[in-house]
N, C-alpha and C positions, 0 to 999 in steps of 0.2 A: 210130027211126035218127036223126030230128033231135034229139031229147032226148037221145040218147047223145052226139052230137055237140057239143051245146051244152053241156051239164053235164060233160061228159068221163066218165073212169071215176071211179067212185063210189070205189071203194078206192083208186084213183089219188090222189084229191083228200084222203082224209082222211091218207094218208101226209105229203103237205105242209103239211096245217095242223098236224100233231104235230111236223114239223120245225121250223117256223115259231116254235110254241110253246116248243120245247126251245131254239132260239137265243135267243128272247127272254129265256127264263130265265137262260141263261148270259151273256148281256149284262148282265142286272139284277144278276147275284151279282158281275160284274167291277165294274161300276160301285160297288155296294157296298164291295167291298174298296178300291178306290181311294180312296172316301169315309173310309173307317176308317183308311186308313194317310196321308190327308191330315190328319185328325183328330187323329191319335197325334204327328204331326211337330209339328202347330203349338201342341202342349201345352207350355208353358215348364218346361224340366229345372232342378232344384235347384242352385242356384249357376251356373248358366250364364251364360256371357258374353254381354251384351245386343248387343254387336257382332256374334257368332256367330250369335245368334238371327236378328238382322236380316238378316244375309248367307244364312243358311238360308232366308229367305222369300223372296229374290230367285230362288233356285233353283227354289222352288215355283212363283213366277209365271212360270217359264219362261226366265228371264234367266241364262246360266251366268255365275257370277263365282267366281274362283280366291279364298279365303279369305286367302291369305298375299299377294295383291296388294297389299292397302291399309297393309301395314306399312312404315315407312320404313326407310332402310338403316341407320339408328343402331339400331332396333329389331332388324333382321336381325343384325347384328354383336352384339348384347346377348345375342341369344338363342343365338349361336353360341359366344361367349366362357363363357356360363353352362355349356355342356355340356364344354366343354374344362376340364383340369386349370391351376388358377390358377400363373401362373409366379412366383415371387418377384422382389421390386424386386433390381436390382444392389446387391451389396454387403450384402444381407440373407440371402445364401443360406446355409442350414445347412451346416457343413463336414462330412467324413466322421467315423465314430465314432473311427477309427485316431487323427486329428489329437488329439481329446481325450485319447485314453490316453497319447499321448507328453507332452502339456502338464503331466497329473497326475503322471505318473512324474518328470518332471524336477523340478517343484516339492517333491515328496516327497524324492528324492535331494538336492536344494539344502539343504532343512532339517535333512537327517540329516547333512550333511556339516558345516554350520555348527555344529550341534550338539555334533557329534563332535570337531572340530579347531580350533574358534575359541577354545576355552577359556572361562573366567568372565567375566563381565561384573561390573564392580566400580567405584565411584569411588575406590578405593584400591589401583590397582594395584601401587605400590610397598610394601604391606603385603602384598598377595597372594602375589606373587613372591618375595618375599624371603626366603632361608633364615633360620629363627629362630637365633639365636646360641646356641650350646651353654651350658647354666647353668653347668657346671662346667670353666672355661678356667683353664689353669694361666697363672700370669703369666709372660710370656716377659721376660727380661732383655734390654734394649736394647744392641744392639751398634752403639756411637756410630761408629765409625770405617765398618763397612760400611753402615749409613745415611747417614752424612755423605759417602760416595763417590758414592750414590745422589742426594742432593741436589744436590751440586757439579757433578755432570754434566747434570742438568737444568736449573739456575738460573744457576750461577757461568761454566761452561766457556766459554761462548760469547764472553765478555769476556776472562776471567782465563787463557784457553788451557786444554789439556788437562795441560800440565807447569808450570802457575802462573806461566808467564813474564810474562804479560800481553801489552798493546800499546804499544809506545813511542808517548810524547805523549800517550796516551789513558787507558790502565790500568797501574798500577804492579804490578811482579810481587809474587808472595805470598812465595815463598822468601827466607828471611832477612831478612824486614822485621819491625823490631822492634815495628812497630802490631800485627803479628799474634802474635808469641810473648809480647809484654808482657802487662800487665794485661788479663783477658780481657773487662774491659768495653768497651774500644775496639773490638775486631771484632764483639762482640754488638750494639752501638748501629749501628754501621755497618750492619749485615745488617738491623736491625729497621727505620730511619730512613732509612737512603741516605746519600749522600754528594755534595758539589758543591765546587768551586772548585780552584785550582791547589795542587798538593804538588811538592815537590822531593825526589827520592830519588838520592843518589849521582851529583848534578849533573845529573840528568835531571828536566825538568819535564813533569808529568803533569796534564792538564785535561781532565776528562770527568764527564758526572753517572751515578751509580749510583744507580737507584731503591730505596726501601725495600721489605723482602720481609716485613714484620712482620704483614700481612693475608693473605699468602699461604703463610707457613709458622707451622707449630704451634712450641711451646717445644721439644719433642724434636726437630723438624726442624732448629731453628736451633742448639740446643746440639750436634747431629751434625756439621753442616757447619763450625762455628767449631772443633769439637775435630778436624775431619778436616785442615782447614788449618794447624792449630797442628802438627800431627804428620805432614805430607807436604811435599814439594818441600824436603827437607833440614831441616824444621823439627821441634823437639820442644819441647813445652810440655804443662803438666799438662791432663788433660781438661776440659769445661766440662757441666755438669748441668743438666738441664731445670729444676731448681728455682731455679737461679741466672738463668736466661734469664727466668722469670717474674716474678722479683722486679725485674729490671731493665726488663722490659716495664711493669710497675706504675709505676715510677719516670719513667719517659719517656712515660708515656701522653697527656702535654699536648703532645708536640713533634710537629708536626705537617710541618715542611718538612726537607730532607735536612741533614744536620751540615755546617758548614764546619770547616776545622781548629781556627780559634780556638775557636769554640764548642765544639767537642768537647773539646778540652785543658781548657777553664775549666770544664765541665761534670765530666769526671774528677776534676781537682786540688783540686775545693772538699770 
């Protein structure tokens, strides 16, 4: 009885030993698993960040450390910006596609318009845009009176008036003047070189300067206007031909000043 109380129930003691051994084995397995996990965590990974490995070792040591805590504000902002879409600088934004389409269409229309309506480009526009003279032109007979009326209206009428009466004291009348209906050399030379100085006609003194029109009028125009005044305003005298004017122009080519009455008389009388 004593032995049974001291040693207990033999069957009961075996169960305790087996349970103790089982618990010991389980603890041994757990310790081994922890050791393997610890070894696996301590193995450096390829291309691993040394700082992260260092931080991880602090975890294993029991010190809890947030990996992101040690990054600066600048690093945090840079990481956030790298994840976001980059915004272009002001003024460098890309415009919409339709804006480029409008620009291209406008340029194309402009080049088309200039090519279609601006004509040709040449350093001789007077040749490009002048109608060629027909090769076979019939010679038109010069109407001295009609051409003379046009020249008189354009050149002489402002001083000698439309009716040829002139201006008292300045420009003598043309009607009934012996200078007009006399020898044709006198009116032709006055038209070519001009006239200056006093002259008296029918008791009236005239003193005005008439410029020469030799550089302005051609031989045909001089012959026409002289013929017109010799046969207008009550006058009647033979026509003057362009060939006569050409001869008189050549003969007086050295005269540069306006004629005076005495000079003109001396030149005609010689």
